[in-house]
Every structure is written in C-alpha cells, then in structure tokens.
N, C-alpha and C positions, 0 to 999 in steps of 0.2 A: 572434166567434172570429177571433184573430190567430195567423198561422203565421208562423215563424220558421225560417230555414234557416242552420245554421251550416257555412260553408265553409273550412276550412284550406288556406293558399296558400304553398307554399314556391317559389320561382322557375317560377311559373306563367305567365310573360307570354306564351307562344304559345297558351295554354288559356281563360286567365280571362275574356277580354271574351267569347268564344263562349258560354261557358259561361251567364254573367251575363244574356246579351241573350236568351239561350233560355229560361232559367229566369223572369225579368220577363217576355216576351211570354206564357207559358204560363201562370202565374200570375194575370197582369192579365185575360188572355181569361176567367179563371174567376170574376172579380170578389172575388176574395179579397183580405182585409186580410193584408198579409205584410209582413217585413224579410227582407234576405237579409245576415247577418254573415259578413264574410271576415274572417279574422285572417292579417293577414300576418307569417308566420313567419321573419322575418331574410332575406327575399328579397335578392339582390343582383342580379337581371337587369332589373330596372325595372319588377316588379310592382306594388312600392310607387305608384310614378307612374302608372303605367296607372289604377290602383285612384282615385287622386287624379281624374285627368280624368274616370273613369265615375262617379263619385261625384256630380259637379255635373250629370250629364244623367239619371242614375236615383234619383230620389229616395228608395226603398225601400232602397239600398244603404248598411249600416252599414261602416265599414270601422275595424278594430282592430289595432293592433299588437301582436304577441307579443311581451311585454318579458322574460321570462323565457326558460329554456333550449328549445333549439329541437326540434322533434320532434313529429309527429303529434297524439300525445296530448295533450303542452302546448297545441298550439294548439286544439284543439278544447275542452280544457277553459278556454282562454281566453275563447274565444266562447261556451261555455256560462254564464259570468259575466256576459254582456254582452246576453243576449238577452230581449226584453220580450215575446214572444207567449205564447199558452197552450199552445202544443204547438211541440216545436222538432225539426226534421228535420236529420240531418246527413248531407252530399253532398260529393262529391269535387270538385276543382276542373278537372278535366281532361276534363269532358264524358263519362266512363264513365257516369255515371247519368243516365237519361232523366227528364226535368220532367214527363213525362206519368205515369210510375209515382208521383211524388210526390202528382198529383191524386188518384191512386187509393189510395192510402196514407191521405191525409187523409180520404177520403169514408169508409174502413174505418174510421178512429176515431171518426167522428161516430156508428158504431153502440154505443161506448159502451167501446172498449177503451184500456187503460193505454197500449199501446205495439204500434206495428205493424212487423213485421220482414221484411226483405225475402228473396226466396230466388231464387238465379241457376239452381238446378239440378233445382228439382221441375218438374212440368208445369206450363207456361205461361211458365217461366222461359226465358231465353235468354242466351248468352254469343257476342260474336263478337272473333276474333283473341285469345283468352286462351292465353298463353304456357303450352305443354305440361307445363314444370316446375312452376310455378305450380299447375297444374290436378291434378296428382300430389299434389303437398305439399298444397294446400288441401283436396281430400277426404280424404286420410288423417289430416290432423288435425280437420276436421269430425266425421269418423267415430268418433275417440276422444273427443271432447267427446260425440257422442250416446249412445257407449257408457257413459263415465264418469257422465253425469247422466240417461241412462234418457229422453233427447229424441226425439221425432219431427222437431224442426226439423233441417233439415240444412245451414244455411249461417249460423251463427253469427258468424264472420269476416267475413259482408257488412258493409262500412261503411255501407250506406245503412238507416237506420232513423229511425223517428219516435216522439218521446216526448210525452205529457204534460208539463206544468211541474211537476206534483205527484211526477209518476214520477221527473224527473231530481233533484229536490230529494230526493226518497227514496233516491236510489242514493249519496249522498256519504258517505264521502269517496272520491274517485277516485284510483286507484294508479298507473296505466298512463301513462308518460312518449310512447310509441311507439304503434304500431298494435295492441297488445294491448288498448289501449282497444276496440277493436272488439269484442273478445271479453268485455271487463269488463262493459260494458254491458248486453248481454242477459243473461248469467249472474247477475248481480245482479238484475235485474228479475226473472226467473223464481225465483230462490232466493228473494227476499223477498216473492213473493207477487202482483206485478202482474200483470193479465191483459194479453193478449197475443193479436195475430193475424198470421198468415203470408201474404205477399201475394207470389206470383212476381212479378219484376221483370227487367228487362234490363241488360245490363252491355256495354260493348264498350272495347277497347283505346284508348289515348289517342293523338292524332294527332301530337301535339307533346310535346317535353319529355320527361324521362325518368321512370320511376317512381320514389317513393320508399321503396317498401317492398324492403328487403334480407332475403331469406329467412335466410341464415346468421346475421344480428344478431338475429333474432325468436326463435326457436325456443325458447328458454329463458325469454324473458318472457313468451311464450304460456303455457308451460307453469307459471310461478309464479303467473299469473293462474287459471289451471285449478285448480291446487292451492288457491289461496286460497279462491276461491267454493266449493269442495269442503269446505274446512274449515268455511266459514261455515253451509254448509247444514246439516251435520251436528254441529256442535259450538256454534254459536250460541245454540241455544236459543230462537230467535226472535226476539230483541232488536231484529233490523234488519226484521222482517217489516212490509210492509202492515197499517197497522190498520184493523180490522174497518168501523170507522164513516167510513173514508176509501174 
C-alpha cells in the first residue's frame, strides 16, 4: 500500500525544507512506501531551486510545476493529477501539520474508511498560535456548514485530509481554484456517500513566510462551494454517489 502526500508550495523557501525532512524522516521510520508530490505554485523566492536540490537527496520527492493559474486549489488539483499511491494526503508546506498525525490517519484508513478527516477543535485536537480573527471566522463558517448539512464533523475547512485513490477519482470534477477546495473535498465525499473517520490533529502557526489565505477574498468562494454541494445533495438524484459495489 503506497501513500502519496500532495503539498502545494508558493514562496515557501523558509519552510519547505524543514517540512519535507520531518515528513520523510517520520514516514521512513514507519517503513511505509510513500512519495511526496510538491507542486511549485509559481514561486519567486527560490522555492523551485531549493526543491531541485532536495530532490537529489530525497528519492521519494516528486516536484511538479503548476503551469496553470496560481492558487491553492489549482496547485492541489495539479498534484492530484500526478500522485501514484493507493491513498493520498493533502498537507501544507509550512510545517503547520504534524507528520505524526499523518501516521495516525494512515492507520485509521487501514480500518476500511474511504477518507480520514482531521479536526483541530474536538477533544484531542490542538492549535498553537492560531490568529484570533481567523479562529472566529473559522468557527462561524464551520458551524454554518454543520447546521446546513446536519453534520457532527466540526472542521470541514481543515486542509489536512487523507483519501483513497478511488475516492479522489469519485470526487471529480473539481471546481475550487483556491482554499475553498478544503471545503469542496469533504462535502463532496460526504454527499456522495463515501465513508469517513474523523481523527483529532494538531496545528501550529507558520514560523516563516506569510499565510496565503486571505479571509476577505474567500467568503464568497466558500459560500459558492457550500451552495454547490447543497444543490448536489438534494437535486442530483444520486447521479454522483458512490456505487454500492465499490
């Protein structure tokens, strides 16, 4: 069973090396077959050159250029076109996600789930240095999603998730060009009938560089995805649902 990890990277020269070394060390310790697909999203700070040097040192590292429009969603979607594993995790380049949590996610998927979603806010989850404004907006947005879709899951916008290859293929077509992809993926999986487990994970604020998430730019984009998935849930007549024999 091969594990793929997709990491979008836009101007992450201050973080990407530490992220990759920590991730590689953890997954090698677990004796997992894995690859790490880093998508260089139009970086202009030397990220691409650094990845080129690291690729010679880390054989599991695959570097892909995002040749299309820039943006978190575009970069992740590019990575999802190139992974070769049986399951794929999406993680951030700034070491905000803990590789030890990925090991736990992977073990949980071994129990037979189609997806494993992280939660930073439930019992066992942890956040370190989370900006106050983003915390307020995050909780309001996730509570709205829970209310509209009648979910118990409380962290749909958490970028850290793990999917089986079959599930990712079943979630096409992708619509989100930016961080609203973090909402599109779990809502589509839930609406389309894929099984999922929720596992607490930790999150810590970046130590270098700046956040790519701009709250003022994302509200309408998240709302669009929420409405799209709501329409699919009630009006698609099950056309996109997971087949029973799968």
